[in-house]
Structure formats: structure tokens, C-alpha cells
C-alpha positions in Angstrom: -0.6 0.4 0.1 1.7 3.4 -1.2 1.9 5.7 1.7 0.2 9.2 1.9 3.4 11.1 1.0 3.5 8.7 -2.3 -0.3 9.3 -3.0 0.2 13.1 -2.5 3.5 13.2 -5.0 2.3 10.4 -7.6 -1.9 11.6 -7.6 -2.3 15.1 -5.9 -1.5 18.1 -8.4 1.4 20.5 -7.2 2.2 24.3 -7.2 5.7 24.0 -6.9 8.9 21.5 -7.6 9.6 21.9 -3.8 6.4 21.7 -1.5 6.9 21.3 2.1 6.2 17.6 2.4 5.5 18.1 6.5 3.2 15.1 7.2 0.7 15.8 9.6 -1.5 13.3 11.4 -3.3 15.6 14.0 -3.5 19.1 15.1 -4.9 20.6 18.5 -4.8 24.4 19.3 -1.5 25.9 18.2 0.5 22.8 17.3 0.1 20.4 14.5 1.7 16.8 15.0 3.7 14.4 12.8 3.3 10.7 12.6 6.3 9.8 14.5 6.0 11.8 17.2 6.8 15.0 15.3 5.5 18.4 17.0 5.0 21.9 15.1 4.3 25.0 16.6 2.1 26.9 13.9 3.1 30.3 13.7 1.2 30.9 10.6 -2.3 29.2 11.4 -2.9 28.0 7.9 -2.1 31.3 6.3 -4.3 33.4 8.4 -7.2 30.3 9.3 -6.8 29.2 12.5 -7.5 32.1 14.4 -9.1 30.3 17.5 -6.5 27.5 17.3 -6.8 24.1 15.6 -9.6 22.3 16.6 -11.1 24.6 19.1 -13.4 22.6 21.0 -16.5 25.2 20.4 -15.9 24.8 17.2 -16.1 21.2 16.9 -19.3 20.9 18.9 -20.7 23.6 16.3 -19.7 21.4 13.6 -20.8 18.1 15.1 -24.1 19.4 16.0 -25.1 20.5 12.1 -23.7 17.4 11.0 -26.6 15.7 13.0 -29.3 17.8 11.2 -28.8 18.6 7.4 -25.6 18.6 5.3 -25.9 20.9 1.8 -29.7 21.6 0.9 -29.5 23.6 -1.9 -28.1 26.4 -3.6 -27.0 29.7 -2.1 -29.9 32.3 -1.1 -33.3 29.8 -2.2 -33.9 27.8 1.1 -34.1 29.1 4.7 -31.1 27.3 6.6 -30.8 29.0 10.5 -26.7 28.4 10.2 -26.0 30.9 7.5 -28.7 33.3 8.9 -27.6 33.6 12.2 -24.2 33.8 11.4 -25.3 36.7 9.0 -27.0 38.5 11.9 -23.7 37.9 14.1 -21.3 39.3 11.2 -24.2 42.7 10.8 -23.5 43.2 14.8 -20.0 43.6 14.5 -20.5 46.2 11.4 -21.6 49.4 11.2 -25.2 50.7 10.8 -25.7 49.5 7.6 -23.2 47.0 6.4 -26.0 44.1 7.2 -26.5 42.2 3.9 -24.2 39.2 3.7 -23.3 37.1 0.4 -21.5 33.9 1.5 -19.5 32.4 -0.9 -16.9 29.2 -0.5 -13.5 30.9 -0.4 -11.7 34.4 -0.4 -11.5 34.7 -3.9 -14.8 34.1 -4.4 -15.7 36.8 -2.3 -13.7 39.1 -4.3 -15.1 38.1 -7.2 -18.7 38.7 -6.1 -17.5 42.4 -4.8 -16.2 43.5 -7.8 -19.4 42.0 -9.5 -21.8 43.8 -7.7 -19.4 46.9 -7.7 -20.2 47.0 -11.4 -23.6 46.1 -11.2 -24.7 48.9 -8.7 -22.3 51.7 -10.9 -22.8 50.6 -13.9 -19.2 51.1 -14.3 -16.3 49.3 -15.6 -12.9 50.5 -14.4 -11.3 48.9 -11.1 -8.6 50.1 -9.1 -6.4 47.9 -7.1 -2.7 48.6 -5.7 0.5 47.5 -6.5 2.1 44.6 -4.8 -1.6 43.5 -3.7 -3.2 40.3 -3.1 -6.6 39.1 -3.8 -6.8 35.4 -4.7 -6.2 33.5 -7.8 -9.0 33.0 -10.1 -9.0 35.4 -12.9 -10.8 38.3 -12.2 -9.0 38.6 -8.5 -5.9 38.0 -10.4 -6.7 41.2 -12.4 -6.4 43.0 -9.3 -3.5 41.3 -7.9 -0.1 43.8 -8.0 2.3 41.6 -9.2 3.0 41.0 -12.9 5.4 37.8 -12.5 2.2 36.2 -11.2 -0.2 37.2 -13.8 1.7 37.5 -17.1 1.3 33.8 -17.8 -2.6 34.1 -17.8 -3.1 36.9 -19.7 -5.3 38.3 -21.3 -7.2 39.1 -17.7 -9.6 41.6 -16.6 -9.8 44.9 -19.0 -10.1 48.3 -17.2 -8.0 47.4 -14.4 -5.5 50.4 -13.1 -2.9 50.1 -10.2 -1.7 52.6 -8.3 0.9 52.9 -5.4 0.2 52.2 -1.9 -0.6 54.9 0.6 0.5 57.7 -1.5 -2.0 60.6 -1.4 -1.0 62.0 -4.7 -1.9 59.0 -6.8 -5.8 59.4 -5.4 -6.2 61.4 -8.2 -6.1 58.5 -10.9 -9.4 57.5 -9.2 -12.2 59.2 -11.6 -15.7 58.9 -12.5 -15.2 56.1 -14.3 -14.3 54.0 -11.4 -16.4 51.4 -10.2 -14.7 50.6 -7.2 -11.6 50.8 -5.7 -10.2 47.4 -4.4 -7.8 47.4 -1.3 -6.7 45.5 1.7 -7.1 47.0 5.0 -3.6 45.8 5.4 -1.5 44.8 2.9 -0.6 40.7 3.1 1.8 39.3 0.6 3.5 42.7 0.0 4.6 42.3 3.8 2.4 43.4 6.5 2.2 47.0 4.9 -0.3 49.3 7.2 -1.5 52.7 5.5 -1.7 55.9 7.4 -4.7 56.6 8.8 -4.7 60.1 6.9 -4.2 58.0 3.6 -7.2 56.0 4.4 -9.8 59.4 5.2 -8.5 60.4 2.0 -8.7 57.7 -0.4 -12.6 57.4 1.1 -12.8 61.2 0.9 -11.9 60.3 -3.0 -14.2 57.5 -3.4 -17.6 59.3 -2.3 -16.2 62.7 -4.2 -16.2 60.5 -7.6 -18.9 58.1 -6.8 -16.8 55.3 -6.8 -17.3 51.9 -4.3 -15.0 51.2 -1.5 -14.1 47.8 -1.4 -12.0 46.7 1.9 -10.5 43.3 1.5 -10.4 41.6 5.3 -9.6 38.2 4.1 -6.6 38.3 6.0 -6.6 40.9 8.4 -10.6 40.4 9.7 -11.9 38.2 12.2 -9.8 39.7 15.4 -6.2 38.8 13.2 -5.5 42.9 14.1 -6.7 43.2 17.3 -9.7 44.7 16.7 -12.5 42.5 15.1 -12.1 44.3 11.6 -9.2 45.9 11.0 -10.8 48.7 9.6 -12.2 49.9 12.5 -8.5 51.0 13.8 -8.7 53.7 10.4 -12.0 55.4 11.2 -13.6 54.8 7.4 -16.3 52.4 6.7 -16.1 50.3 3.0 -19.2 50.3 0.6 -18.4 46.5 0.4 -16.0 44.3 2.7 -14.8 40.8 1.7 -13.5 38.2 4.4 -12.6 34.5 4.6 -9.5 32.7 5.9 -10.2 33.1 9.9 -13.5 33.4 10.0 -14.6 29.5 9.7 -12.5 28.1 11.8 -10.8 25.7 9.8 -13.6 25.4 7.7 -13.8 27.0 4.1 -16.4 29.5 3.7 -16.1 33.4 2.8 -18.4 36.4 2.1 -19.0 39.9 0.7 -21.0 42.3 3.1 -22.6 45.4 1.5 -25.4 47.9 2.2 -29.2 46.3 1.0 -29.2 49.0 -1.4 -26.1 48.1 -3.1 -26.7 44.1 -2.6 -30.1 43.9 -3.9 -28.9 45.1 -7.6 -27.7 41.5 -7.8 -31.4 40.2 -7.6 -33.0 41.6 -11.2 -30.9 42.4 -14.6 -29.7 39.9 -14.8 -31.7 37.9 -12.1 -29.7 35.2 -10.0 -26.7 38.3 -10.8 -24.0 35.9 -8.5 -24.8 32.4 -8.2 -22.7 29.8 -6.2 -23.3 26.3 -5.1 -21.7 26.0 -1.7 -21.8 29.3 -0.6 -23.5 29.3 3.2 -22.9 25.6 3.7 -24.4 25.1 6.9 -21.6 23.2 8.4 -19.5 25.6 7.4 -21.7 28.3 8.6 -21.9 26.8 12.6 -18.3 27.0 12.5 -18.1 30.2 11.4 -20.9 31.4 14.3 -18.6 29.7 16.9 -15.6 31.0 15.6 -17.0 34.3 16.1 -18.7 33.8 19.5 -15.1 32.5 21.0 -13.4 35.5 19.4 -16.0 37.8 21.4 -16.7 35.8 24.5 -13.3 34.4 25.4 -11.7 37.9 25.1 -9.3 37.0 22.6 -8.9 40.7 21.0 -7.8 42.0 24.3 -4.5 40.3 24.5 -3.8 40.6 20.5 -1.3 43.4 21.1 0.2 42.4 24.1 1.2 39.2 22.4 2.6 41.0 19.2 4.6 42.8 21.9 6.0 40.2 23.2 7.2 38.5 19.7 8.7 41.9 19.0 10.3 42.3 22.5 11.7 38.9 21.8 12.7 38.9 18.7 15.8 41.1 18.6 18.9 40.1 16.6 21.2 42.2 14.3 20.1 39.9 11.2 16.6 41.1 11.9 16.2 44.8 10.0 12.7 45.1 11.2 9.3 44.0 12.5 6.2 45.6 10.7 2.7 44.8 12.1 -0.7 45.2 13.4 -1.6 42.9 16.0 -0.8 39.1 15.1 -0.1 40.0 11.4 3.5 40.2 11.4 6.6 40.3 9.3 9.8 40.1 10.6 12.3 41.6 7.8 15.7 40.1 7.3 18.7 41.1 4.6 17.7 38.6 1.8 15.8 35.7 0.8 19.0 34.0 0.5 19.3 34.8 4.5 15.8 34.1 5.4 15.1 30.9 3.9 17.5 28.7 5.8 16.1 30.0 8.5 12.6 29.2 8.3 14.2 25.6 6.8 15.9 25.2 10.3 13.0 26.6 12.3 10.7 23.7 11.3 13.4 21.0 11.8 13.3 22.7 15.3 9.7 22.5 15.6 8.3 25.8 14.4 6.5 26.6 11.5 6.8 29.9 9.7 6.6 31.2 6.1 7.7 34.3 3.9 5.1 36.2 1.7 4.7 36.1 -2.0 5.5 39.6 -2.8 8.2 40.3 -0.1 10.6 37.2 0.0 13.0 38.4 2.3 10.3 38.9 5.7 9.5 35.9 7.7 5.3 35.4 8.3 4.4 35.3 11.7 1.0 35.3 12.1 -0.1 32.8 14.4 -3.8 31.7 16.4 -4.9 34.2 18.7 -5.1 31.7 21.3 -1.3 31.2 21.6 0.2 31.7 24.9 2.9 33.7 26.6 5.0 30.7 26.7 4.3 29.4 23.7 5.5 32.7 22.1 8.4 32.4 24.1 9.0 28.8 23.0 8.6 30.3 19.3 11.0 33.1 19.8 13.5 30.5 21.4 13.1 28.3 18.3 13.4 31.3 16.0 16.5 33.0 17.5 18.2 29.6 17.4 17.8 29.3 13.7 19.0 32.6 13.0 22.4 32.4 15.4 22.6 28.6 13.4 22.3 30.0 10.1 23.8 33.6 10.1 27.2 34.5 10.8 28.2 38.1 12.4 
């Protein structure tokens, strides 16, 4: 009988010539465990997914409770089901008044696709404005918004009428005009290496969108659900999006995404054409039950209250001449080194020592740190000890 590793290599589609090939048998809290007793401290949460840790008991309870009732029943939006209805209500309670209409999908990329379709349909315009080094997903529409040509050139032609401007540069806002349907911005740029815009810039961006009648779409697929210390990152900038996208951390480990807007905007998908956006598995009852439990865990277990203190602990401990800078908003962190050639051996060494980290797609000299929000201070110290030991072995001064 072939081993899981052999089956993975022979039959599962690969995305690189050098997959990580860690074999995980189970996961719990902030740890993943291999078949031979290996233990890995997960410092990236499955790339921003496991915000409440792996297999949180309340999430498992919600999943099991829904399994005993029903699974998929019908394509999105036709049958009244308690899990998506209750989740939509709970999400609306976390948001400013008016952002109360939720369209559930299956992933972040699909959420971006739906948000852009909605903006075009509502405004009757065609242009989308995005940002250099942006990342919004891998399907052809969301790929068109991405700000790295190296990831796009092999798949052109992509969406027409997409303009890219510089991030956090007020002078570029003049390129947003009355032709613009929407501006699509990660509230905190993720794959660019955790780039946080200024409050003044965000206010100016919102003002420009309102001036020309463009919608503001904020992508919180990585930064939402408590990652930055507030439930939504945009709460820290004094702005309110017209459309909000989320996914990743909202499912507690289950696949789910959403785009959220005002009723007057969202209702434009109901006619001309009817069924303006369709998804089969959006609002899947098991994923929605898991997401509602995740939301409740974040709120009721006070996870937001310690995010900044935990981030500060990382920054206090991760001090070394090889570390050039640490950028963060909450527990969305980038640890900068001189180059990828220096960083990659450190990441590999840390994995061997039992801590899983990563780099960023568009910033390969920065180490990604985005652990579950449930990580404890002793676990942070353990993680920092491993990273510092890896640096000491791989970097010579």
C-alpha cells in the first residue's frame, strides 16, 4: 500500500517543485503533530485561517451539532437555513450600521469576485482600481487585481479596465475618477509583507471615492476576525467600506467566505439579470455553524484583548542583528531580513526545530508570523527561542 506521502506526490496536483512535505496526522490548539511524534508550533495559522487554533472545542461542537441535522440542501439563497441566517445576523452586529447584507461564498477569491461584480452592477461602471503588490486571490478576476506582474503574465489576457496605483500615496488618488466602479484595497496589505496604510491616507481614499461616486471595497480576508486586535482592521482607521470581503479566519478551519454590503447595493444582484451571482456551496450549513462558533469564541473568550500584548511579546523577544525590522498590526506580523537567501535557511531550520513559519509572496525577505490568537505567552517564548536559535545557526556576523 502506498503511503500518504507517495499518494500526495503521485496523484495530488502540485503547485511547486518543492512542496513542504510535512506530514501531519493531527492538530490541536497551536500545534500540529506528525505520524512519528513530530511537533510543530504553527506560527502562520494555515496562512491566517486558524485564528482560534486548530480544532477549538466549541467549533468542533458546532460542526458536530450541524452534522446531526443536515449538510448541503440547495444552491445559495433559496432555502431558509438557520446556520447562515444566524451567522449573517451575528456578522452584522460586528459592523457599522448599514453593512448588514451578507452574501456567503466558499473562499476569499470568490468573495472578491462577487464584490467586484456587485460594484460594477450597482455603479454601471467598468473600471476597477487596485494597488501595487496587492493580493486578492488566484481566479482570473481576482488575479487581475493582484499587483505583481510575475504572477499574472502567464495567464493574460485578464480583466480589462483594471488600473493599479501605489499604496499609501495620496497623490495617486487623483487616478480614481468618475469612470471607477470600485477601489479594491487590503486594509492591511498581506502578501506585500504587512504594509499598514496611514490613517490620513485611508481617510483621503474614502473621501476621494465618495467624491467621484466609486465604491470602496476593503479586503479583510487576512486581516479580519480579530487578526489585527480589532474584529475588523478597518475599525482602526476611521473608515467604513461600501463592500467588505472576508474568509480565511472566519471559518475556524472550515472553508467559507463572504462579501458584505448595504441592502441597497446588494439588491442590485437580484435583477437584470436575476441571479446576478450564483454559488452552489456558499452558506454551507456546516461551515456557517463553525464560523458562528468562531465569532463567538473570539468575542466571548476575550481573544481581542491580548492581541497587541502578544504581538509586543514577539517584538520584545525577536531581537537580533540579522532582523532589520518588524512590521505589524496586531498578530499580523512581518520580520524583515536582508534577503531571501538569508531568510530561507532560517525558516527551514526553524521547521526542523519545531516551528512553522513562512515568507510572503511579494516580500520574500520577510518572515510571516500570524499564529492563532489563542497562543499563550509561554508558547510565544517557545516560538521566539526556536527562531532565535535558527538565526544563530544560519547567520554569521
